[in-house]
ZAKEMAR-400140 format. One record per residue (C-alpha): x, y, z; residue in three letters; chain. Coordinates in steps of 0.1 Angstrom, whole numbers, plus 5000, padded with zeros to 4 digits. Layout:
% residues N
R     c1     c2     c3   residuo   cadena
R      X      Y      Z       ala        A
...
//
This chain:
% residues 98
R     c1     c2     c3   residuo   cadena
R   3511   3837   2947       met        A
R   3513   3818   2980       glu        A
R   3545   3801   2989       pro        A
R   3546   3765   2996       ile        A
R   3583   3764   3007       ser        A
R   3616   3778   3012       ser        A
R   3642   3783   2987       asn        A
R   3664   3776   3015       his        A
R   3652   3739   3021       tyr        A
R   3668   3714   2996       ser        A
R   3647   3708   2965       val        A
R   3634   3674   2983       asp        A
R   3623   3691   3014       thr        A
R   3604   3715   2990       gln        A
R   3588   3686   2972       leu        A
R   3580   3672   3008       ser        A
R   3562   3703   3014       asp        A
R   3542   3708   2979       ala        A
R   3534   3671   2981       val        A
R   3518   3678   3013       asp        A
R   3502   3711   2998       ala        A
R   3481   3690   2974       leu        A
R   3446   3692   2978       lys        A
R   3420   3659   2974       asp        A
R   3417   3649   2939       asp        A
R   3456   3663   2932       glu        A
R   3470   3643   2962       arg        A
R   3450   3612   2947       glu        A
R   3467   3616   2914       ala        A
R   3500   3624   2928       phe        A
R   3495   3595   2944       asp        A
R   3487   3573   2917       lys        A
R   3516   3588   2894       ala        A
R   3542   3580   2923       phe        A
R   3530   3554   2946       pro        A
R   3563   3547   2964       glu        A
R   3556   3586   2977       trp        A
R   3544   3575   3008       asn        A
R   3573   3549   3016       thr        A
R   3605   3568   3004       ile        A
R   3634   3571   3027       thr        A
R   3651   3601   3035       trp        A
R   3688   3602   3044       glu        A
R   3697   3603   3078       pro        A
R   3699   3636   3099       ser        A
R   3693   3662   3085       pro        A
R   3661   3649   3070       leu        A
R   3666   3670   3037       ser        A
R   3673   3646   3009       his        A
R   3657   3615   2997       ile        A
R   3677   3584   2997       asp        A
R   3668   3574   2962       thr        A
R   3693   3542   2963       glu        A
R   3673   3526   2997       ala        A
R   3639   3540   2984       ser        A
R   3642   3521   2952       gly        A
R   3639   3552   2928       val        A
R   3656   3566   2900       asp        A
R   3679   3593   2909       val        A
R   3658   3617   2886       glu        A
R   3629   3604   2908       tyr        A
R   3625   3644   2925       thr        A
R   3627   3661   2892       ser        A
R   3602   3640   2875       trp        A
R   3578   3643   2905       ala        A
R   3584   3679   2902       ile        A
R   3573   3682   2867       asp        A
R   3544   3662   2874       trp        A
R   3533   3690   2901       ile        A
R   3537   3719   2880       glu        A
R   3520   3702   2850       glu        A
R   3489   3689   2871       asn        A
R   3484   3716   2900       thr        A
R   3485   3752   2906       leu        A
R   3517   3749   2921       ile        A
R   3551   3762   2903       thr        A
R   3584   3766   2911       trp        A
R   3594   3804   2906       tyr        A
R   3633   3814   2914       glu        A
R   3642   3785   2931       gly        A
R   3609   3783   2955       glu        A
R   3574   3767   2952       pro        A
R   3540   3784   2951       tyr        A
R   3512   3778   2951       leu        A
R   3493   3801   2916       met        A
R   3454   3812   2919       gly        A
R   3431   3833   2898       asp        A
R   3445   3864   2911       asp        A
R   3480   3854   2913       ser        A
R   3505   3878   2901       glu        A
R   3520   3869   2869       asp        A
R   3558   3850   2878       pro        A
R   3579   3868   2857       glu        A
R   3568   3896   2879       glu        A
R   3594   3902   2909       pro        A
R   3572   3893   2940       tyr        A
R   3578   3901   2973       glu        A
R   3570   3887   3008       leu        A
//
């Protein structure tokens, strides 16, 4: 398991970090599923939350994007933090120490 973002960040910021971690085909597929991502508007300082109204997206947008990432990539949220899982990853049900 490799941490992608911190559980100290907002879920929207964690999502942004996870999207940034997507590789080639995964990112292309994400962009097809969520084409508005690249034009999303963030709330004014601190830039930690998506402004759903200004972005023209549903308030559940972040949840849907996270669900898509967990279903279609090796990134999963565990104890409030996104991790990249791999073939040699520990079981996410087991405690993990950084």
